[in-house]
N, C-alpha and C positions, 0 to 999 in steps of 0.2 A: 504493500500500500504506500503510495507516494505521500510525502510530507508538505504541508503547506502552512504558511503563517498568514493570518488574517489580522491585520494591524489597525483596523478601524471598526467602529461599531456597524454592525450589519443587522437586519431582521432576523429573528430566531429561526423562522422557516428556511431562510437561505443558509444560515449557518449549519442547521441539521441536514439540509441537502448536501453540503460540502462534506459533512462528516460520514455520510453514508458511502463516500467514494474515496476520501483522503483521511490520513491522520492530520488533525488540525490543531495548531497551536493558535489560540484566539486571545490576543493581546491588545485590545482597544486603548489599554493605558500604557502602551510600550515606552513612552517617553518618561514615565515616572514609576508607579508601584510595580508595573509588570516588566521593567527593563531587564531584570535578570533572567526571567523566563524567555523573553524575546531572544536575548544573547545566546542562551543555551540552545535554541532551536536552530540557530543560523547554519552550523556545519553540515547538517543533513537536509536542509530544506531544498525542495524542488520548485516550489511556487510561492509567490507573494501576491497578496491581494490587499489593496488599500489605496490611500492617497497621502501626499504630503511628506513622505519619507525621503529624505535626502540620502542617497547612496553614494559614497565616494569609492574611488577605485580600491582603497584599502579595505573599506567594509564589504565591497563586492568580493574581495579575496577570501573573506571568511565564509563565503557561501559556495564552495567548489562544486556543489551539486545542483546549483540553481539552473532552471530551465526556462522559467516564465515569470514575468512581472505583470500582473494584470491590475491596470489603474482604474480606479473608479471615477476618474475625471477625464477631460479631453486632452489635456496638455502633458508635456513631459518635462516641465521645467525644473523638477527636482532630480532628474536623472541625467547623467552624462551618456547620452545614447551610444556614442562611439564605444565606450567601455564595455557595454553590454553586448554590442555587435561583435566586438573582438572575441568575446568569450562564447559567442553562439547563443546568447540568451534572448529569447523572444520578449518584446514588450507589446502588450495590447492596451487600448484604451476604450472608453465608453462615449466617444464623440457623437455617435448617432443619437443617443438617448436625449441629448439636451439641445439639439438644433432649434427646434421651435420655441422652447423656453427661453433661450437666449435672444432669439430674434424678437420675441415679445417685449423683453426688457429694453432692447435697443431702441425699439419705436416708443416705448413708454418714456425712456430718457429723452428722446428727441422732442417729444411733446411737452414734457416738463420744462425743458430749458427754453424751448420756443415760446411758450406761453407763461413763462415765469411762475409756474404753479407753486413752487416752495416759497417764493416771496409773498405770493398772495395769501398763502396758508399762514404764514407768519404774521402777516398784517391783520388778519382776521383774529388770530389769537391775542393780538394786542389791543383788540377792540377798536380797529381802525376801518371798519367797514365803511362808515360814513364820515370818516375823518382822514386827514392827511392824504396819502397816495391813493386810497380807494375812494375818496370823495369825487375827484375828477377822473380817477382810474388811469389818466394818461401816463403816469410814472410806471404803471405796470401793464401797459399795453404789451401784447406779445406779437409774434410773428406767425403768419399762416404757414402751415405745413403743406397743405393741399396744393398740388400743382407745381410745387417747387422742384429744383433739381437736387437730387441725392447722389453723392459720389461715395462709393464704397471702395475702401482699399482692403483687398483680400476677398475674393468672391468664391470661398469654399461653401461648405454646407450652410453655415449660419449666414454668410453674406447672401447666398441665393435666397434663403428664407426671408431675409429682410428686404431683398429686391421684390419678391413676390408680394409682400404686405404693402411695400411703398407704392408699387405700380397699381395693384388691384384695389387696395384700400384707401389710398390718398391721391391717386392720380398723379404720382410724382414722376418725373423723368429721371430714369436710372442710368448713371454712368458709373464706370468701375475701372479700376486698376489692378491687375494681377499679371502673373508671368505670361499667361496666354489667354486666347479667346475663350469665352465660356458660351459656346453656340446655343445651349439650352436656354440660358438666361437672355440671349439676344432674340431668341425666337419667341419665347413665352412672355418676356417682360419688356421688350423692346430696349433692352439694356445696350449702351454704347461702350465699346472698349476704348480705353485711353492708355496707350503704351507709355505715355509721358506722365509722370505723376503731377508735374507742375500744371499741365493742362487741365487735369482733373480738379486740382486745388482751386485754380482761378475761376473755374466754372460753377462749381457746386455751391449751393446754399447751406447744405448740411453734409459735412464730411464725416463718414463712419469709418473709424479704424478697426478692422477685424483681421489684420495680417497676423500670422504666427510670429513668435519672437525668434530671431536668429541673428547671426552677424550682419546679414544684409539689412534687416529691419531695425537694428538697434538705433534708437533715437532717429527714426526715419522721419518723424515729425519734429524738425528743429526749427531754429529761428528763421532760416530761409523759407522753410515750408509754410510757416505761419504767416509770414510776410507776403506769400503768394496768394493766400486766401482773400476773399472779399472781406471787407470790413464789416459787412452785414451777415457774415456766414457764421455758423455754428460748428464746433468740433465735438464729436461724440466718440468715446473710447470705451469699447466693451471687449477689446482684444487682450492685449498684454501691456502693462504698465510701461516696461522698458522700451517700448517702441516710441515713447514720447520723451522729449527733453522738457521736463516740467519747468525748469527755470525760463526757458524760451517761451513756454505757454503762458506762464504767469506774466512775463513781460508784455506778450502780445495782448493779453487781457487788460492790463493795467494801462497800456497805451492806446486802447481802443481800436486795435488792429483786428479784433474779432468781437462779434456780438455776444458770445457766450460759449461755455463748454459744459458738457455732461460726462462724468467719468465714473466708470464702475471699477476701474483698475488704476493702480499707481506704481511708480518706481519702487517705493518701499511700502510694504503692507505689514501691519495696518498703518494707515497714514496718521501722523501725529495731529492731535486736536489743534495745535497751534500752527500747523503748516500754512504757509501764505496762500495757497489755493483755497483753503477753507475760510479765508477772510475776504474772499471776493464774492459779491452778491450776485454776479452773473454766472456763477459756477453751481452746478447741481451734481450731488455726488451720491454714490451707492457703494456698498461694501463688498466688491467682488461677488455679487449675487446673481450672476447671469443664469445660473442653473438652479437657483434656491427656490424651488417649489417642491412640495412633498412628492408629487407624482413624478417629477424629473429625477430627483434624488433616488427614488426607488427604482426607477428604470436604470439609472447608471449603475447601481449596485448589482441589480439582476444581471445586466449585460456583462459586468465584470466577472460575475460567478460563471456565467455561460462561456466567456472567452477563456477563463482559466482552465475550466473543465475540459473543453474542447482541445486546447493546447496540450495539456498533459496527457489526454488520452492518445493524441496524435503521436506523442514522443514515448509512449509506453513500449 
């Protein structure tokens, strides 16, 4: 019977399912009270299931029998993929399970920043409905989303789902920048491909960052990029925090080079409460919650269990 470590909380039914097939070390508190149990299982483990575990090359060497890492999330940010490839270790993720959920949040953040919903909410809670900015309301006038041009950087599964919603639900013109043409999006959503990022940035009223993080996309949105955008444009990041130079973003917002920004991800997480971004009224934030619905998280864990089981059976 192959051995696996499950290092995050999962539903009891899925845990029991795994136990019928594998010898399971279940250590959802591996960082604290269950660390010793976790370490003891490493030398003979064949499969890992969970998220958020940083595995260095030295730690990987402690797992000579490791065959599969099944991530319950979409990304591989905590893993040095090359190290696993060199050892012949398979990595799987649960990207398919969260596509629509993240796309929903992307549009929610777009609407929230365009219509200044958090600012309106705060004003009402201060009893300013008929006073101050809400008396004339002009100070909190928003921007229409319907019919505007949305520029999507990174048209993968989530980007395509955003394009679908933007086109069908809001009558938006979809433009996108990625490595190659996405013919399905062009046919279904009239999406227009921009090989040149600067061209997209200068055209879109809403720029959506959904590119994966790698050497090529590190701080892709820098001072030059923000200066290229329209002053009436909004920047929304639901991809990876390190694709953005936050210092440049802050400068652009402070100098009125952008209308606003909505951010679900940051260079450092959690973001500090006194961070300059959080002092700007035209910024809307979320807490890296793209997949944070009960149904989505359940699907992600279920998919990870399925992936792990299939992978280890294939290597039996």
